[in-house]
MIVEXTOR-832111 format. One record per residue (C-alpha): residue in one letter; x, y, z. Coordinates in pm, whole numbers. Example, Ala and Ser with C-alpha at 12.3 -4.5 7.8 and 13.67 -1.06 7.14 Angstrom:
+---+--------+--------+--------+
! r !      X !      Y !      Z !
+---+--------+--------+--------+
! A !   1230 !   -450 !    780 !
! S !   1367 !   -106 !    714 !
+---+--------+--------+--------+
***
This chain:
+---+--------+--------+--------+
! r !      X !      Y !      Z !
+---+--------+--------+--------+
! M !  11309 !   8835 !   2756 !
! K !  11322 !   8632 !   3076 !
! I !  11282 !   8808 !   3412 !
! S !  11412 !   8661 !   3735 !
! I !  11236 !   8777 !   4053 !
! V !  11436 !   8715 !   4371 !
! T !  11260 !   8690 !   4708 !
! A !  11475 !   8666 !   5021 !
! V !  11258 !   8550 !   5311 !
! F !  11292 !   8450 !   5674 !
! N !  10998 !   8387 !   5907 !
! R !  10732 !   8582 !   5713 !
! V !  10439 !   8343 !   5739 !
! G !  10190 !   8631 !   5759 !
! T !  10293 !   8813 !   5442 !
! V !  10481 !   8582 !   5206 !
! A !  10163 !   8445 !   5045 !
! D !  10076 !   8795 !   4916 !
! A !  10421 !   8827 !   4760 !
! L !  10389 !   8486 !   4593 !
! R !  10041 !   8560 !   4455 !
! S !  10158 !   8897 !   4334 !
! V !  10432 !   8742 !   4121 !
! E !  10213 !   8455 !   4002 !
! S !   9937 !   8694 !   3889 !
! Q !  10159 !   8896 !   3654 !
! S !  10036 !   8901 !   3297 !
! Y !  10392 !   8870 !   3168 !
! R !  10470 !   8499 !   3183 !
! N !  10838 !   8453 !   3093 !
! I !  10956 !   8473 !   3452 !
! E !  11122 !   8263 !   3717 !
! H !  11069 !   8325 !   4087 !
! I !  11381 !   8254 !   4291 !
! I !  11300 !   8213 !   4661 !
! Q !  11593 !   8215 !   4903 !
! D !  11473 !   8120 !   5249 !
! G !  11701 !   8157 !   5549 !
! G !  11571 !   7850 !   5731 !
! S !  11229 !   7973 !   5843 !
! L !  11070 !   7799 !   6142 !
! D !  10733 !   7977 !   6161 !
! G !  10543 !   7803 !   5880 !
! T !  10676 !   8019 !   5597 !
! L !  10810 !   7714 !   5414 !
! D !  10472 !   7540 !   5442 !
! V !  10303 !   7840 !   5281 !
! I !  10556 !   7845 !   4997 !
! R !  10532 !   7472 !   4933 !
! R !  10151 !   7472 !   4938 !
! S !  10146 !   7736 !   4665 !
! E !  10426 !   7585 !   4464 !
! A !  10425 !   7688 !   4099 !
! S !  10632 !   7577 !   3802 !
! V !  10813 !   7912 !   3785 !
! R !  10911 !   7897 !   4153 !
! H !  11252 !   7775 !   4266 !
! L !  11297 !   7739 !   4643 !
! V !  11616 !   7692 !   4841 !
! S !  11611 !   7700 !   5221 !
! E !  11946 !   7728 !   5399 !
! P !  12115 !   7948 !   5661 !
! D !  12247 !   8286 !   5551 !
! S !  12422 !   8580 !   5715 !
! G !  12141 !   8828 !   5651 !
! I !  11908 !   8962 !   5386 !
! Y !  12181 !   9085 !   5150 !
! D !  12362 !   8752 !   5164 !
! A !  12030 !   8584 !   5081 !
! I !  11966 !   8824 !   4792 !
! N !  12317 !   8760 !   4658 !
! K !  12255 !   8385 !   4670 !
! G !  11926 !   8432 !   4488 !
! I !  12082 !   8647 !   4216 !
! S !  12358 !   8390 !   4170 !
! R !  12091 !   8124 !   4107 !
! A !  11892 !   8340 !   3864 !
! S !  11900 !   8268 !   3490 !
! G !  11702 !   8564 !   3355 !
! E !  11835 !   8846 !   3141 !
! I !  11661 !   9092 !   3374 !
! I !  11674 !   9064 !   3754 !
! G !  11454 !   9233 !   4015 !
! L !  11340 !   9179 !   4372 !
! M !  11012 !   9104 !   4544 !
! H !  11057 !   9137 !   4919 !
! S !  10850 !   8903 !   5131 !
! D !  10649 !   9193 !   5282 !
! D !  10578 !   9358 !   4944 !
! F !  10352 !   9302 !   4644 !
! F !  10307 !   9443 !   4295 !
! A !  10070 !   9736 !   4251 !
! H !   9893 !   9565 !   3958 !
! D !   9925 !   9264 !   3730 !
! K !  10095 !   9444 !   3440 !
! V !  10403 !   9575 !   3621 !
! L !  10640 !   9331 !   3452 !
! E !  10488 !   9410 !   3113 !
! R !  10586 !   9774 !   3172 !
! V !  10937 !   9664 !   3274 !
! V !  10985 !   9459 !   2956 !
! E !  10859 !   9746 !   2741 !
! A !  11118 !   9977 !   2896 !
! F !  11396 !   9723 !   2840 !
! S !  11304 !   9694 !   2473 !
! N !  11541 !   9990 !   2432 !
! P !  11887 !   9826 !   2422 !
! A !  12044 !  10142 !   2566 !
! V !  11860 !  10092 !   2896 !
! D !  12052 !   9915 !   3174 !
! G !  11796 !   9954 !   3450 !
! V !  11431 !  10039 !   3510 !
! Y !  11259 !  10183 !   3817 !
! G !  10928 !  10341 !   3914 !
! D !  10729 !  10473 !   4208 !
! L !  10642 !  10303 !   4536 !
! D !  10365 !  10322 !   4795 !
! Y !  10421 !  10248 !   5162 !
! V !  10101 !  10092 !   5295 !
! S !   9969 !  10006 !   5638 !
! A !  10070 !   9662 !   5762 !
! V !   9715 !   9619 !   5896 !
! N !   9524 !   9759 !   5599 !
! T !   9726 !   9737 !   5278 !
! K !   9472 !   9957 !   5096 !
! K !   9572 !  10249 !   5317 !
! I !   9865 !  10446 !   5169 !
! V !  10093 !  10588 !   5438 !
! R !  10364 !  10733 !   5213 !
! H !  10392 !  10785 !   4840 !
! W !  10739 !  10783 !   4687 !
! R !  10732 !  10952 !   4347 !
! S !  11080 !  10902 !   4207 !
! G !  11089 !  11132 !   3906 !
! L !  11344 !  11122 !   3628 !
! Y !  11702 !  11037 !   3711 !
! S !  11991 !  11275 !   3656 !
! R !  12344 !  11239 !   3794 !
! D !  12334 !  11568 !   3988 !
! R !  12032 !  11450 !   4189 !
! L !  12251 !  11195 !   4369 !
! R !  12422 !  11480 !   4558 !
! R !  12077 !  11595 !   4671 !
! G !  12010 !  11257 !   4829 !
! W !  11807 !  11108 !   4543 !
! M !  11783 !  10734 !   4491 !
! P !  11533 !  10509 !   4310 !
! P !  11305 !  10298 !   4531 !
! H !  11506 !   9979 !   4557 !
! P !  11205 !   9738 !   4542 !
! T !  11111 !   9885 !   4202 !
! L !  11457 !   9853 !   4048 !
! Y !  11521 !   9601 !   3767 !
! L !  11867 !   9558 !   3618 !
! R !  12020 !   9371 !   3330 !
! R !  12226 !   9073 !   3444 !
! E !  12537 !   9240 !   3301 !
! V !  12517 !   9513 !   3566 !
! F !  12569 !   9256 !   3842 !
! D !  12833 !   9071 !   3640 !
! L !  13035 !   9389 !   3581 !
! W !  12981 !   9581 !   3904 !
! G !  12915 !   9317 !   4165 !
! L !  12643 !   9216 !   4410 !
! Y !  12551 !   9361 !   4750 !
! D !  12819 !   9441 !   5007 !
! T !  12728 !   9210 !   5297 !
! S !  12945 !   9408 !   5540 !
! M !  12652 !   9652 !   5544 !
! S !  12347 !   9521 !   5726 !
! I !  12098 !   9796 !   5629 !
! S !  12230 !  10017 !   5347 !
! A !  12387 !   9766 !   5107 !
! D !  12112 !   9845 !   4857 !
! Y !  12196 !  10217 !   4865 !
! E !  12568 !  10147 !   4829 !
! A !  12506 !   9911 !   4537 !
! M !  12284 !  10160 !   4356 !
! L !  12545 !  10434 !   4396 !
! R !  12811 !  10193 !   4268 !
! Y !  12606 !  10106 !   3961 !
! L !  12516 !  10468 !   3888 !
! V !  12852 !  10631 !   3959 !
! K !  13116 !  10371 !   3876 !
! G !  12907 !  10179 !   3626 !
! N !  12743 !  10491 !   3481 !
! I !  12438 !  10277 !   3400 !
! R !  12145 !  10424 !   3209 !
! L !  11806 !  10419 !   3380 !
! A !  11452 !  10439 !   3244 !
! Y !  11172 !  10569 !   3464 !
! I !  10822 !  10418 !   3468 !
! P !  10602 !  10701 !   3607 !
! E !  10359 !  10490 !   3807 !
! V !  10345 !  10292 !   4130 !
! M !  10505 !   9954 !   4072 !
! V !  10527 !   9811 !   4424 !
! K !  10337 !   9835 !   4753 !
! M !  10553 !   9801 !   5064 !
! R !  10422 !   9741 !   5415 !
! V !  10555 !   9991 !   5669 !
! G !  10780 !   9871 !   5948 !
! G !  11097 !   9773 !   5763 !
! E !  11432 !   9675 !   5910 !
! S !  11593 !  10017 !   5875 !
! N !  11354 !  10207 !   6105 !
! R !  11259 !   9955 !   6374 !
! S !  11453 !  10134 !   6649 !
! L !  11674 !  10436 !   6714 !
! S !  11987 !  10221 !   6702 !
! R !  11885 !  10090 !   6358 !
! I !  11819 !  10442 !   6232 !
! L !  12161 !  10556 !   6352 !
! R !  12330 !  10254 !   6198 !
! K !  12155 !  10317 !   5868 !
! S !  12276 !  10678 !   5871 !
! R !  12634 !  10566 !   5932 !
! E !  12615 !  10313 !   5650 !
! D !  12453 !  10567 !   5415 !
! Y !  12735 !  10810 !   5493 !
! T !  12995 !  10540 !   5424 !
! A !  12832 !  10469 !   5087 !
! L !  12826 !  10837 !   4994 !
! R !  13192 !  10888 !   5080 !
! R !  13299 !  10564 !   4913 !
! H !  13157 !  10680 !   4580 !
! D !  13241 !  11049 !   4621 !
! V !  12879 !  11154 !   4594 !
! G !  12871 !  11378 !   4898 !
! G !  12881 !  11375 !   5277 !
! A !  12677 !  11502 !   5570 !
! K !  12489 !  11758 !   5358 !
! T !  12379 !  11492 !   5109 !
! L !  12280 !  11259 !   5392 !
! M !  12064 !  11531 !   5548 !
! A !  11901 !  11604 !   5212 !
! K !  11833 !  11233 !   5164 !
! N !  11658 !  11207 !   5500 !
! F !  11462 !  11532 !   5476 !
! S !  11338 !  11451 !   5126 !
! K !  11134 !  11167 !   5278 !
! L !  10911 !  11410 !   5467 !
! E !  10737 !  11516 !   5146 !
! Q !  10632 !  11155 !   5086 !
! F !  10382 !  11185 !   5374 !
! L !  10193 !  11474 !   5212 !
! P !   9882 !  11381 !   5009 !
! G !   9958 !  11386 !   4637 !
! K !  10327 !  11450 !   4693 !
! G !  10645 !  11248 !   4649 !
! T !  11017 !  11306 !   4651 !
! R !  11156 !  11627 !   4514 !
! K !  11200 !  11661 !   4140 !
+---+--------+--------+--------+
***
């Protein structure tokens, strides 16, 4: 079973090497690493080219944003299973993809997800938030539940049948896509109950008040589009994050 890992990157010279090493160090070897660079000018391309590996496939060209870049990467991918490795993230350990393949050995499974740690950008060993996903059920969507997007792996057929990311959304296209796959596609998910990915804090969605407000508007649009809920669901989605900051806690079950 071949896995395609897509990394969309733009000007991440300080972190991209960790993402590359993280993929390269996986014990599961039947992978390809699709890197879609947006035309970086800060040395990111030099880092990627210096660590070039046979499984790595780099294209550098302008794009209209991260979701456009991800869509381009997915379109280039040839694996049966497709997942993401953001340029600020890295795998929690070297057997993550082994766990993913084990879960997909069940032909009834369309997607796989797990838990995620937010870590300090300065000290990646320091956990700031722990996102424990828990088992998926349809009714949890109305309570604001979603799987951590960086941990989500999907069969290629999901993208073929239900489409890629909506590039009209600049922040919440991942949330909209996951709702589309779960509600319209009625895909079946398997949960891996362990941390799969470490994500540095300081992402695009919470850099400023205007970004937070825009994300909320886009989240609300996604909820209404797929008839999952409205303002109440959006509030539940936002408040559920508070528990992630408590030691030993995660999202609500």
